[in-house]
C-alpha positions in Angstrom: 176.3 15.7 116.6 177.1 14.5 113.1 174.8 12.8 110.8 173.4 12.6 107.1 170.6 14.3 108.5 172.1 18.0 108.5 171.6 17.2 105.0 168.3 18.3 104.7 168.3 21.2 107.3 166.2 24.2 106.4 166.1 26.0 103.0 166.3 29.9 103.5 164.2 31.8 101.1 162.8 35.4 100.7 159.7 33.8 98.6 156.1 33.4 100.7 156.0 29.8 99.5 158.8 27.6 99.3 159.2 23.7 98.5 161.5 22.7 100.9 161.8 19.4 99.9 159.5 17.8 97.3 157.1 16.7 100.2 157.7 19.7 102.6 155.9 23.3 102.4 157.1 26.6 104.1 155.1 29.5 104.4 156.4 33.1 105.7 153.8 34.8 107.5 154.5 38.8 108.1 151.4 39.6 110.1 148.8 39.7 107.1 147.9 38.0 103.8 146.4 34.7 105.9 147.6 31.7 104.6 144.4 28.6 104.6 145.8 25.7 105.1 143.9 21.7 105.0 143.3 21.2 109.0 146.1 19.1 110.5 148.5 19.5 108.1 150.9 21.8 109.8 154.2 19.5 110.8 156.0 22.1 112.8 156.2 26.1 112.8 159.0 29.0 114.2 158.0 32.6 115.3 154.2 33.8 116.9 151.6 31.8 114.5 148.0 31.2 115.8 145.8 28.5 114.4 142.1 29.1 113.9 139.5 27.1 112.3 138.2 28.6 109.2 134.2 29.6 109.0 132.5 28.4 106.3 129.5 30.2 105.2 126.0 28.5 105.1 126.3 28.2 101.2 129.4 26.2 101.6 128.5 24.1 104.3 125.7 22.7 102.5 127.4 22.5 99.4 129.9 20.1 101.5 126.8 18.1 102.7 125.1 17.6 99.1 127.9 16.8 96.9 130.7 15.4 99.1 133.3 18.4 98.0 135.0 20.9 99.9 137.7 22.2 102.1 138.1 21.7 105.9 140.5 24.6 106.3 142.6 26.0 109.2 143.5 29.8 109.1 147.0 30.6 109.9 148.3 34.4 110.6 150.8 35.8 112.7 154.6 36.6 112.3 156.9 33.4 111.4 157.4 30.1 109.0 154.9 27.4 109.0 156.2 23.8 107.3 152.4 22.1 106.1 152.8 18.5 104.9 150.0 15.4 104.1 151.2 12.1 103.9 154.1 12.6 102.3 152.5 13.7 99.0 154.3 15.2 96.6 154.0 19.4 96.5 153.8 21.7 94.4 152.8 25.5 94.2 150.5 26.8 91.5 149.9 30.9 90.7 146.0 31.2 90.3 145.4 34.6 88.1 142.1 35.5 86.5 141.7 32.7 84.4 141.1 30.5 87.7 141.8 27.2 88.7 139.6 24.1 88.7 140.7 21.3 91.3 139.5 18.4 93.4 139.4 19.4 97.0 141.5 16.2 97.9 144.5 17.8 96.5 144.4 21.2 98.1 147.3 21.8 101.0 147.6 25.4 101.3 146.2 28.7 99.7 146.3 32.3 100.0 143.3 33.8 102.0 142.8 36.4 99.1 141.4 33.5 97.1 137.5 32.6 96.6 136.7 28.7 96.4 132.8 27.0 95.3 131.8 24.1 94.3 131.0 23.0 90.7 129.6 20.3 89.1 130.9 18.5 85.9 128.4 16.7 84.3 128.2 13.0 82.4 127.7 13.5 78.9 124.3 10.5 79.6 122.5 13.1 82.0 122.5 10.5 84.0 121.5 11.9 87.8 124.8 10.9 90.0 127.6 10.0 87.6 128.5 13.6 87.8 131.5 14.8 89.5 132.0 17.8 91.5 135.3 20.1 91.8 136.3 23.4 93.5 136.6 26.2 91.3 139.6 28.6 92.5 139.4 32.1 91.7 141.2 35.3 92.5 144.9 36.0 92.4 146.9 34.1 94.7 149.0 30.9 95.6 147.5 27.4 95.9 149.9 24.3 97.0 148.6 21.2 95.4 149.7 17.8 96.3 149.5 14.5 94.1 150.5 10.6 94.8 154.1 11.0 92.8 155.6 13.3 90.1 152.4 14.4 87.6 152.4 15.5 84.2 150.9 18.9 83.2 149.2 18.4 79.5 148.6 21.6 77.5 145.6 21.7 75.6 144.9 23.6 72.8 141.9 23.9 70.0 143.5 21.4 67.6 144.3 19.3 70.8 142.1 18.2 73.1 143.2 15.8 76.1 141.3 13.2 77.5 142.1 11.8 81.4 141.0 9.1 83.8 138.5 10.8 86.3 141.0 9.5 88.8 143.7 10.4 88.0 143.0 14.3 87.2 144.3 16.5 89.7 143.4 20.6 88.4 142.9 22.1 85.1 142.4 25.5 84.0 138.9 26.9 84.6 138.2 28.2 80.7 138.5 24.3 79.8 135.3 23.1 78.4 135.1 19.6 80.4 132.9 16.5 80.1 132.4 13.8 81.8 131.8 10.4 79.9 132.5 6.6 80.0 134.5 4.3 78.3 131.8 2.2 76.5 131.7 0.0 73.7 129.0 -2.5 73.1 128.4 -2.9 76.6 125.8 -0.5 79.2 127.9 2.8 80.6 127.8 1.6 84.2 130.4 -1.2 82.6 133.3 -1.0 82.4 134.7 -1.9 78.7 135.6 -5.4 78.1 138.5 -6.0 80.5 140.1 -2.8 80.1 139.9 -2.1 83.4 139.1 1.4 82.1 136.1 3.4 83.7 135.0 7.4 83.7 136.8 9.9 82.0 137.0 13.7 81.2 137.5 15.1 78.0 139.1 19.0 78.0 138.9 21.0 74.8 140.2 24.9 74.7 143.5 26.7 75.6 144.7 26.1 79.1 146.4 23.1 81.1 145.2 19.5 82.8 146.9 18.3 85.9 147.7 14.2 85.8 149.0 12.3 88.3 150.6 8.7 88.3 148.4 6.9 90.4 144.2 6.7 90.4 144.2 6.8 94.5 142.7 9.7 96.4 145.7 10.3 99.1 144.5 9.2 102.4 141.6 11.7 103.9 140.8 10.6 107.2 143.3 8.5 108.6 141.5 6.4 112.0 143.4 3.5 114.3 142.2 0.2 114.5 138.9 -0.3 111.7 140.9 -2.1 109.4 142.7 -0.8 106.2 139.9 0.8 104.7 139.1 2.8 107.2 143.0 4.1 108.2 143.0 5.4 104.5 139.5 7.1 104.5 138.6 4.7 101.5 135.3 4.3 102.7 132.1 1.8 101.5 132.9 3.1 97.8 136.1 3.7 97.8 139.1 5.9 96.1 136.4 6.2 92.9 133.3 6.7 95.1 135.3 9.8 96.8 136.2 11.3 93.4 133.0 11.4 92.2 130.8 12.9 95.1 128.2 12.2 96.8 124.7 11.3 95.3 121.9 13.0 96.9 118.1 13.2 96.5 
């Protein structure tokens, strides 16, 4: 058999995490150091690999219910290699060290089981209830595979060079950064967008570290449902991408 498809053959590597192509991740398993991955993200595997739903603690379940932020994970263990992807999103491998990583859970594809994660809040500078943003703080030492819509931009933040980013375009940032959420306002109220610019909430980053921005202001589809219209198919729900990004308001 002959085909140009053979140009996309498996890439052999000694690394645990390998980006096979910009939209496909390969993770090698050697019987220890399980990998945690987004539920349903496995597209193929080789060897003797088992998949189990990952246990969520009571605190994690409550945080997910209250904020809408959290990870639905499966645990992959055994001997072999597993291939992960999610709706052809671009994949990037990040080494997490003692500085930690703060990320929107919608962009996490896989991570080492040695890492820990918890939900944190980014508050609005106005102190308005429900106008903040919830994120995941990932700590420990290990690797995380992130997804972006398109090729991202990594911006360096220094004490004399702070960065502002659209709240719907930011993917992740160094945990050590000081962050504040604010509205692009002028003479209008904070809930109204500034004139006709179309710009809404933004995050301001200060300190020493990095901020990762994607060339899109929409979350990747989360819970595809067939036969329920475009919004349902792409997991937008009633509040759209912006509503997903800000998490649920709860009483």
